C-alpha positions, -999 to 999 in steps of 0.1 A, spaced: 365 -559 -438 339 -542 -429 339 -503 -423 341 -488 -386 315 -468 -372 318 -447 -343 287 -424 -325 286 -387 -326 299 -383 -295 330 -401 -294 344 -384 -329 339 -353 -307 357 -367 -282 382 -375 -308 386 -341 -322 388 -325 -285 416 -347 -280 435 -338 -314 433 -302 -304 440 -302 -273 477 -328 -276 487 -300 -301 489 -323 -326 474 -299 -351 457 -268 -350 421 -263 -348 417 -253 -384 435 -286 -397 414 -304 -371 382 -290 -385 395 -297 -421 397 -335 -412 367 -340 -392 345 -317 -421 331 -294 -392 333 -255 -392 361 -237 -364 329 -221 -353 319 -262 -339 350 -269 -335 358 -241 -310 322 -245 -293 329 -280 -286 366 -272 -275 347 -244 -250 325 -269 -240 348 -299 -230 369 -271 -212 338 -263 -186 319 -292 -181 341 -322 -194 327 -349 -210 292 -345 -203 293 -310 -225 301 -333 -259 266 -343 -255 237 -326 -270 218 -303 -253 185 -294 -249 167 -272 -272 140 -261 -247 134 -224 -238 144 -218 -199 118 -193 -199 85 -201 -214 60 -174 -202 26 -193 -225 34 -224 -204 3 -240 -188 -3 -233 -154 4 -264 -129 -29 -250 -112 -55 -257 -142 -37 -290 -147 -45 -302 -118 -78 -290 -121 -79 -306 -156 -72 -341 -142 -96 -336 -113 -124 -324 -133 -113 -361 -157 -113 -381 -125 -146 -380 -116 -162 -379 -153 -139 -398 -176 -165 -397 -207 -160 -356 -207 -139 -346 -238 -119 -312 -235 -145 -290 -246 -169 -301 -218 -140 -296 -192 -131 -257 -204 -168 -252 -198 -171 -269 -171 -146 -248 -153 -154 -217 -167 -186 -221 -148 -166 -223 -113 -138 -196 -132 -159 -175 -149 -138 -143 -151 -101 -165 -150 -79 -170 -184 -85 -203 -189 -64 -228 -207 -77 -230 -248 -95 -266 -257 -68 -275 -277 -43 -273 -248 -63 -293 -227 -66 -320 -256 -28 -318 -260 -24 -326 -224 -52 -353 -219 -34 -368 -250 0 -364 -236 -16 -382 -200 -30 -409 -226 -64 -405 -213 -77 -400 -247 -96 -431 -269 -99 -426 -307 -134 -434 -321 -133 -457 -347 -152 -453 -376 -173 -476 -392 -178 -481 -427 -208 -475 -443 -222 -500 -457 -229 -501 -495 -261 -498 -517 -285 -472 -517 -295 -447 -489 -332 -437 -472 -338 -401 -477 -343 -388 -439 -377 -380 -433 -398 -352 -425 -396 -353 -386 -405 -330 -368 -378 -306 -354 -389 -292 -317 -387 -253 -316 -392 -255 -279 -394 -277 -253 -423 -299 -246 -426 -300 -285 -409 -336 -292 -403 -359 -266 -377 -391 -273 -383 -427 -264 -362 -459 -261 -351 -489 -242 -313 -489 -238 -310 -524 -240 -309 -545 -212 -280 -558 -189 -279 -577 -155 -270 -565 -121 -241 -587 -100 -267 -607 -85 -277 -620 -115 -312 -595 -119 -321 -581 -156 -327 -543 -159 -345 -531 -186 -337 -488 -192 -365 -471 -201 -353 -435 -207 -374 -403 -216 -357 -372 -232 -369 -336 -243 -352 -336 -280 -350 -299 -279 -334 -293 -246 -315 -326 -245 -334 -327 -204 -337 -364 -198 -369 -365 -181 -369 -402 -169 -341 -428 -167 -366 -458 -153 -349 -494 -148 -379 -517 -155 -373 -555 -153 -391 -558 -187 -411 -543 -215 -448 -546 -208 -471 -519 -223 -488 -514 -187 -454 -509 -171 -441 -480 -192 -479 -466 -191 -478 -458 -155 -442 -444 -158 -455 -421 -187 -488 -407 -167 -461 -400 -140 -445 -379 -166 -475 -363 -180 -491 -353 -147 -457 -335 -139 -442 -320 -169 -472 -317 -192 -484 -331 -230 -455 -329 -258 -469 -327 -294 -445 -355 -308 -431 -387 -294 -404 -402 -313 -397 -439 -311 -383 -463 -330 -404 -495 -343 -401 -517 -315 -425 -493 -299 -453 -503 -331 -471 -534 -341 -478 -554 -373 -515 -537 -372 -535 -512 -388 -515 -482 -388 -485 -497 -372 -494 -488 -337 -495 -512 -305 -510 -503 -276 -486 -483 -262 -483 -459 -292 -526 -462 -291 -527 -447 -260 -502 -418 -272 -524 -413 -303 -556 -416 -277 -538 -382 -259 -538 -364 -290 -500 -371 -290 -485 -376 -329 -464 -405 -327 -435 -405 -352 -416 -438 -357 -383 -436 -376 -376 -454 -405 -364 -496 -400 -324 -499 -396 -318 -460 -398 -314 -453 -359 -293 -425 -365 -327 -407 -368 -328 -401 -336 -289 -398 -332 -293 -374 -301 -310 -402 -274 -283 -432 -291 -254 -407 -281 -274 -401 -246 -274 -444 -247 -240 -448 -255 -227 -422 -222 -257 -442 -203 -235 -476 -210 -203 -466 -208 -207 -450 -174 -239 -470 -156 -229 -506 -170 -193 -515 -174 -193 -526 -149 -230 -530 -134 -239 -526 -97 -243 -554 -71 -283 -553 -69 -310 -527 -85 -318 -509 -59 -282 -499 -63 -280 -497 -96 -315 -471 -98 -296 -446 -71 -261 -444 -97 -284 -443 -122 -303 -409 -106 -268 -398 -96 -260 -398 -134 -291 -381 -143 -281 -351 -120 -247 -348 -138 -265 -353 -171 -288 -325 -167 -274 -301 -143 -233 -306 -147 -226 -318 -180 -222 -292 -203 -238 -302 -242 -222 -289 -277 -253 -284 -290 -269 -262 -262 -236 -241 -262 -218 -260 -236 -249 -254 -213 -264 -274 -197 -302 -287 -202 -312 -280 -171 -306 -246 -178 -327 -247 -212 -354 -271 -199 -392 -255 -189 -415 -281 -181 -450 -275 -195 -488 -275 -178 -491 -306 -160 -522 -326 -171 -540 -328 -142 -574 -347 -135 -580 -376 -160 -556 -381 -192 -577 -400 -212 -602 -372 -223 -632 -373 -245 -623 -377 -281 -634 -352 -303 -650 -363 -338 -676 -347 -358 -708 -344 -357 -715 -362 -392 -694 -394 -378 -702 -426 -359 -683 -431 -330 -681 -469 -311 -659 -479 -284 -636 -511 -288 -645 -539 -265 -620 -562 -245 -620 -585 -274 -613 -556 -304 -639 -555 -315 -667 -530 -327 -708 -534 -332 -711 -518 -365 -747 -519 -383 -761 -551 -363 -727 -569 -365 -694 -576 -345 -662 -562 -367 -628 -568 -350 -606 -533 -355 -575 -540 -335 -565 -553 -294 -546 -523 -297 -574 -504 -293 -593 -519 -265 -611 -493 -243 -610 -467 -269 -634 -442 -291 -628 -443 -330 -642 -424 -355 -660 -439 -384 -665 -413 -413 -689 -420 -442 -670 -424 -478 -698 -436 -496 -727 -468 -496 -714 -490 -475 -681 -473 -470 -665 -458 -433 -630 -449 -432 -624 -457 -391 -599 -426 -373 -584 -428 -340 -583 -396 -338 -564 -387 -367 -546 -412 -375 -564 -435 -403 -565 -468 -390 -580 -487 -421 -616 -491 -442 -651 -506 -430 -672 -522 -463 -704 -539 -454 -701 -568 -480 -670 -578 -460 -674 -604 -435 -642 -598 -421 -634 -564 -399 -611 -537 -406 -591 -530 -440 -561 -523 -427 -543 -492 -441 -506 -495 -456 -481 -469 -441 -452 -472 -458 -424 -461 -435 -404 -442 -456 -396 -404 -451 -405 -382 -476 -425 -406 -497 -456 -418 -470 -480 -431 -488 -514 -445 -472 -533 -471 -494 -562 -490 -483 
């Protein structure tokens, strides 16, 4: 025969019934039901005052909570979150601080708790690091002021609702996180990118370093493509991150993650609408969205434009007087010692310097970048320099 089980409320009803029917005294009933006399008097008192509802457990929440979040702030938090669905508690609080500089705002933890209660947060899935050795981070330039390092990358193509392909090119100042350009190109032709950069250099000035991934390089001399060779000819140092290590350009990749979440899910109906949406997003990113790495300031508050590059951008490349200077022809060749020697099609129209290094040997430079070596007895063209793109162990071998 199974044991009979009763609920806690039923046990309290039986206790009160026994006491009120004068079958037992409160002391005797408490011993039978194994409760204290204080608890027994409490349940009898509640039953006489409230009836059967008094036997239920009461909410332990205090009636008055002076530290309860003001409903006005809750409405503001939900309003900001509704407009900017990717913002977390820190950015929401920094945004409210800009609008209410003298008010006592809720803490970051309080805003996080309310976002979790409203189920407006998402946990990121942490990726497991693959096994094997890791490449040490390279000696990349650490910017100390604006326009010292620009980061450039393509976000990754997508299609608008009408099926047209979009290739977003983004350029950003690394020190201030300011987005200098976000152009929606139909393809990745180098002359389209060059046209974008001509406008940027004339408006914002010439940076000291441009950091890109190896998609902007080539297998030619010094790993330079036509675009990166053009940057080098302007006197800009081109930094390539290590292959397979996008974390070396992590802040730019983080911006691309925000770009993808806000602008491509779903995309606009046609490229013009996508361009308008992108321009609005860039304005919010530069002037409204607080950035944690900047002390919750916006990139627009930190960025200062440089001296515009007026006139001809590609000036005469300076080389020492003892060097021979040759202009690369349209087929990638130069004339040297009465013969045509192939240098590379990436350097068409640019002037290279030839430094004498002994009998019949010349080192070929593009500004300060060693491209390779020319030797008189070689029947072919340039002996390209070998660059090992491993940070902190960069070697040059001819």
